[in-house]
C-alpha positions as CSV (number, residue, x, y, z in Angstrom):
1,M,0.0,0.0,0.0
2,N,2.9,2.3,0.7
3,N,4.1,1.7,-2.8
4,M,0.7,2.8,-4.2
5,I,0.9,6.2,-2.5
6,V,4.4,6.7,-3.8
7,I,3.3,6.0,-7.3
8,L,0.4,8.3,-7.2
9,S,2.5,11.1,-5.7
10,Q,4.9,10.8,-8.5
11,S,2.2,11.2,-11.2
12,V,1.3,14.7,-9.8
13,P,3.3,17.5,-11.4
14,E,5.8,19.2,-9.2
15,G,4.8,22.1,-7.1
16,R,1.1,21.1,-7.1
17,L,-0.6,18.8,-4.8
18,F,-3.9,18.7,-6.6
19,A,-3.4,20.0,-10.1
20,L,-6.0,22.7,-10.4
21,D,-5.0,24.2,-13.6
22,Q,-6.9,25.4,-16.6
23,Q,-7.3,22.1,-18.2
24,T,-8.8,20.6,-15.0
25,L,-11.2,23.6,-14.6
26,F,-12.2,23.3,-18.2
27,G,-12.9,19.6,-17.8
28,V,-14.9,20.2,-14.7
29,G,-16.9,23.0,-16.5
30,I,-17.7,20.6,-19.3
31,Q,-18.8,18.0,-16.9
32,V,-21.0,20.5,-15.1
33,L,-22.4,21.7,-18.4
34,N,-23.1,18.1,-19.5
35,G,-24.8,17.5,-16.2
36,I,-27.0,20.6,-16.6
37,I,-27.8,19.6,-20.2
38,L,-28.6,16.1,-19.1
39,A,-30.8,17.3,-16.3
40,V,-32.7,19.7,-18.6
41,A,-33.1,17.0,-21.3
42,L,-34.3,14.4,-18.8
43,G,-36.6,17.1,-17.3
44,F,-38.2,17.7,-20.7
45,I,-38.3,14.1,-21.6
46,L,-39.3,12.6,-18.2
47,Y,-40.9,15.4,-16.3
48,K,-44.4,15.2,-17.9
49,P,-44.7,11.4,-17.8
50,V,-43.4,11.3,-14.2
51,K,-45.6,14.1,-13.2
52,K,-48.6,12.4,-14.9
53,F,-47.8,9.1,-13.3
54,L,-47.5,10.7,-9.8
55,Q,-50.7,12.7,-10.4
56,E,-52.6,9.4,-11.4
57,R,-51.1,7.7,-8.4
58,T,-52.2,10.5,-6.1
59,E,-55.7,10.5,-7.6
60,S,-55.8,6.7,-7.3
61,I,-54.7,6.8,-3.7
62,Q,-57.2,9.7,-3.0
63,S,-60.1,7.7,-4.6
64,K,-59.2,4.7,-2.6
65,I,-59.1,6.8,0.6
66,E,-62.5,8.3,-0.3
67,N,-63.9,4.8,-1.1
68,S,-62.6,3.4,2.1
69,E,-64.0,6.4,4.0
70,S,-67.5,5.9,2.4
71,T,-67.2,2.1,3.0
72,M,-66.2,2.8,6.6
73,A,-69.2,5.2,7.0
74,R,-71.5,2.6,5.5
75,A,-70.1,-0.1,7.8
76,K,-70.6,2.2,10.8
77,E,-74.2,2.7,9.6
78,L,-74.7,-1.0,9.3
79,I,-73.2,-1.6,12.7
80,A,-75.5,1.0,14.2
81,E,-78.5,-0.6,12.4
82,Y,-77.6,-4.1,13.5
83,E,-77.0,-2.9,17.1
84,S,-80.5,-1.3,17.1
85,K,-81.9,-4.5,15.7
86,V,-80.2,-6.5,18.4
87,K,-81.6,-4.2,21.0
88,N,-85.0,-4.4,19.5
89,I,-84.9,-8.1,19.0
90,D,-85.7,-8.8,22.7
91,K,-88.8,-6.5,22.4
92,E,-89.8,-8.2,19.2
93,Y,-89.2,-11.6,20.8
94,E,-91.5,-10.6,23.7
95,K,-94.1,-9.2,21.3
96,V,-94.1,-12.4,19.1
97,L,-94.2,-14.6,22.2
98,A,-97.1,-12.6,23.6
99,E,-99.0,-12.9,20.3
100,A,-98.3,-16.6,20.2
101,R,-99.5,-17.0,23.8
102,I,-102.7,-15.1,22.9
103,K,-103.3,-17.2,19.8
104,A,-102.5,-20.4,21.7
105,S,-105.0,-19.4,24.4
106,E,-107.7,-18.7,21.8
107,E,-107.0,-22.0,20.0
108,R,-107.1,-23.8,23.4
109,K,-110.5,-22.2,24.2
110,I,-111.8,-23.3,20.8
111,I,-110.5,-26.8,21.2
112,I,-111.9,-27.1,24.7
113,E,-115.3,-25.8,23.5
114,E,-115.3,-28.3,20.6
115,A,-114.3,-31.1,22.9
116,N,-117.1,-30.2,25.4
117,Q,-119.6,-30.1,22.5
118,E,-118.3,-33.5,21.3
119,A,-118.5,-34.8,24.8
120,E,-122.1,-33.6,25.1
121,R,-123.0,-35.3,21.7
122,I,-121.4,-38.5,22.9
123,K,-123.1,-38.3,26.2
124,K,-126.5,-37.7,24.5
125,R,-125.9,-40.6,22.1
126,S,-124.9,-42.8,25.0
127,E,-128.0,-41.8,27.0
128,D,-130.2,-42.5,23.9
129,I,-128.5,-45.8,23.4
130,I,-128.9,-46.7,27.1
131,E,-132.5,-45.7,27.0
132,A,-133.2,-47.8,23.9
133,E,-131.3,-50.7,25.5
134,R,-133.4,-50.3,28.6
135,E,-136.6,-50.3,26.7
136,R,-135.5,-53.3,24.6
137,I,-134.5,-55.2,27.8
138,K,-137.9,-54.3,29.4
139,L,-139.7,-55.7,26.4
140,E,-137.6,-58.8,26.2
141,T,-137.7,-59.6,29.9
142,R,-141.4,-58.7,30.5
143,P,-142.7,-62.1,29.4
144,Y,-140.1,-63.9,31.6
145,I,-140.9,-61.7,34.6
146,I,-144.6,-62.3,34.1
147,E,-144.0,-66.0,33.8
148,M,-141.7,-66.0,36.8
149,A,-144.3,-64.0,38.8
150,T,-147.0,-66.4,37.8
151,L,-145.0,-69.4,38.9
152,M,-144.1,-67.8,42.2
153,A,-147.7,-66.8,42.7
154,Q,-148.8,-70.4,41.9
155,N,-146.4,-71.9,44.3
156,Y,-147.4,-69.4,47.0
157,I,-151.0,-69.8,46.5
158,A,-150.7,-73.6,46.3
159,Q,-149.0,-73.6,49.6
160,K,-151.2,-71.1,51.5
161,I,-154.7,-71.2,50.0
162,D,-157.1,-74.0,50.0
163,E,-159.3,-75.1,47.1
164,K,-162.2,-72.8,47.8
165,E,-160.2,-69.8,48.0
166,Q,-158.3,-70.7,44.9
167,E,-161.6,-71.0,43.1
168,K,-162.6,-67.6,44.3
169,L,-159.3,-65.9,43.3
170,F,-159.5,-67.6,39.9
171,D,-163.0,-66.2,39.3
172,D,-161.9,-62.7,40.4
173,A,-158.9,-62.8,38.0
174,L,-161.1,-64.1,35.2
175,A,-163.6,-61.2,35.8
176,Q,-160.8,-58.7,35.7
177,L,-159.5,-60.1,32.5
178,E,-162.9,-60.0,30.9
179,E,-163.3,-56.3,32.0
180,A,-159.9,-55.5,30.6
181,Q,-160.8,-57.0,27.2
182,W,-164.0,-55.0,27.0
183,L,-162.2,-51.8,27.8
184,S,-159.5,-52.2,25.2
């Protein structure tokens, strides 16, 4: 590395450390002029497209911000709406439940009334059937009862009454039968 410093120091003309002469200043001036020309040329060539690109980018970002703000506002509205609905859902639930209870009570009354009417019809039919059965049984058992009563009366009379008295009772019964035949 020391060798490199020595070589570089030998390439510089004598008496100058930096070599700021006319040729160096002229070279530096040309480079500055080239830089300015390049900057101006690039400014003319690239300024409008870059400015247009940046403007479009700014507008795009601005529209996205506005869209996001409107979306955020809409979301806040929806949140408020849903919160109010959630608050009102209990009231609506109670209202629907009360209506259902009222309707169920009315239906229950109707069903009970219909059931009572049906029970009355069944009861009436049963009473009619029982009455008809009772009449039928009376008619069917009447001859048996009469026959049984006759047999019992015969046995009783045969044991308790003598022949004269039997004759008298027979005549009385015969007279009553004859009167009954003439009346009907």
